[in-house]
C-alpha positions in Angstrom: 93.3 -21.3 89.2 94.6 -23.8 91.6 93.7 -21.5 94.6 90.1 -21.2 93.1 89.7 -25.0 93.1 91.0 -25.2 96.7 88.4 -22.7 97.9 85.6 -24.6 96.0 86.9 -27.9 97.6 86.9 -26.1 101.0 83.2 -25.0 100.6 82.2 -28.5 99.5 84.1 -30.0 102.4 82.2 -28.1 105.1 79.3 -30.4 104.3 81.2 -33.6 104.4 81.0 -35.8 107.6 83.9 -35.1 110.0 82.7 -36.9 113.3 80.5 -39.8 113.9 79.4 -40.1 117.6 78.3 -43.5 118.8 77.8 -44.8 115.3 74.5 -43.0 115.1 74.8 -40.1 112.8 77.4 -37.9 111.1 78.4 -34.4 112.0 79.7 -31.8 109.5 81.4 -28.6 110.3 78.2 -26.7 110.8 76.9 -29.4 113.2 80.2 -29.2 115.2 80.3 -25.4 115.5 78.0 -23.4 113.3 79.5 -19.9 113.8 83.1 -21.3 113.2 81.8 -23.1 110.0 80.2 -19.9 108.8 83.6 -18.1 109.3 85.4 -20.9 107.3 82.7 -20.5 104.6 83.0 -16.7 104.4 86.8 -17.0 104.1 86.5 -19.4 101.2 83.9 -17.1 99.5 86.3 -14.2 99.9 89.0 -16.3 98.4 86.8 -17.2 95.4 86.0 -13.5 95.0 89.7 -12.6 95.1 90.4 -15.3 92.5 87.6 -13.9 90.3 89.1 -10.4 90.5 92.7 -11.6 90.3 93.7 -9.9 93.6 96.9 -11.9 94.7 97.2 -10.3 98.1 93.6 -11.2 99.0 94.0 -14.7 97.7 97.2 -15.2 99.7 95.8 -13.9 102.9 92.6 -16.0 102.6 94.4 -19.1 101.7 96.7 -19.0 104.7 93.8 -17.9 106.9 91.7 -20.9 105.7 94.5 -23.2 106.5 95.0 -21.8 109.9 91.2 -22.0 110.6 90.9 -25.6 109.5 94.0 -26.7 111.5 92.6 -24.9 114.6 89.3 -26.5 114.0 90.9 -29.9 113.9 92.8 -29.3 117.2 89.7 -28.1 118.9 87.6 -31.0 117.7 90.4 -33.4 118.9 90.5 -31.8 122.3 86.7 -31.7 122.5 86.4 -35.4 121.7 89.1 -36.4 124.2 87.7 -34.2 127.1 83.9 -34.7 126.5 83.7 -37.4 129.1 86.4 -36.3 131.5 83.6 -35.6 134.2 83.2 -39.4 134.6 85.3 -40.5 137.6 86.0 -43.9 136.1 88.7 -43.8 133.6 87.7 -47.0 131.8 84.3 -45.8 131.1 85.7 -42.4 130.0 88.1 -44.1 127.6 85.3 -46.4 126.2 83.0 -43.5 125.5 85.8 -41.5 123.9 86.5 -44.4 121.5 82.9 -44.3 120.4 83.4 -40.9 118.7 85.1 -41.5 115.3 86.8 -39.1 113.1 85.4 -39.5 109.5 86.8 -38.9 106.0 85.5 -35.3 105.8 88.8 -34.1 107.3 90.7 -35.0 104.1 88.9 -32.6 101.8 88.7 -30.1 104.6 92.4 -30.0 104.7 92.9 -30.6 100.9 91.0 -27.3 100.0 93.3 -24.9 101.9 96.4 -26.8 101.2 95.6 -26.6 97.5 94.9 -23.0 97.8 98.2 -22.3 99.5 100.0 -24.4 96.8 98.3 -22.2 94.2 99.5 -19.1 95.9 103.0 -20.3 96.3 103.2 -21.6 92.7 101.9 -18.2 91.3 104.9 -16.3 92.5 107.2 -14.7 89.9 110.7 -16.1 89.9 113.4 -13.9 91.3 116.1 -15.0 88.9 114.0 -15.9 85.8 114.5 -15.6 82.2 114.5 -11.8 81.9 114.0 -10.2 78.6 117.2 -8.8 77.2 117.8 -5.1 77.4 117.5 -3.7 73.9 120.1 -1.1 74.6 122.7 -3.8 75.6 121.8 -5.9 72.4 122.6 -2.8 70.3 125.9 -2.1 72.1 124.5 1.0 73.8 125.3 1.1 77.5 
C-alpha cells in the first residue's frame, strides 16, 4: 500500500514546478525533458499496476528504477543549469545568468514518491527469523 501511494505521488509530482528560469515561468518534468518525463510516468504506471495485481518483484523493480530515474534527472538538471551559459566568455555574466534559474519545490514530491515506494518495498519483506508457527509434530512429542 505504501508503494502504491509512492507511485501516485510520483505521477502527481511530474506536474509540479521544478525549475523557474529568470523568474518568468515554471517548468515541470515534461517541460524540462518530455521523453524522459514520459519514461518516469510509464514506470510509475507500471508500478501502480504491479501494486494492483500484487506482483512484488515488479513493484520492487519499478520502485528502484523510479528512484534511479529521478536521481539521474536531478543530476542532469543540475548540470544543465550550471552549464547553460558556459559559452559566454565573461565568468561574472555566466554566474549571474546561472543564478537566475531557480530550483523549485517540485523536487521534494518528485523524490518523495520513489523513496516512499522503496520504503514500501523494503517494509513488505518477510522477516527471516520471525515468529514461526510451531511444528505440530514437535508439540506432540513426535520427532
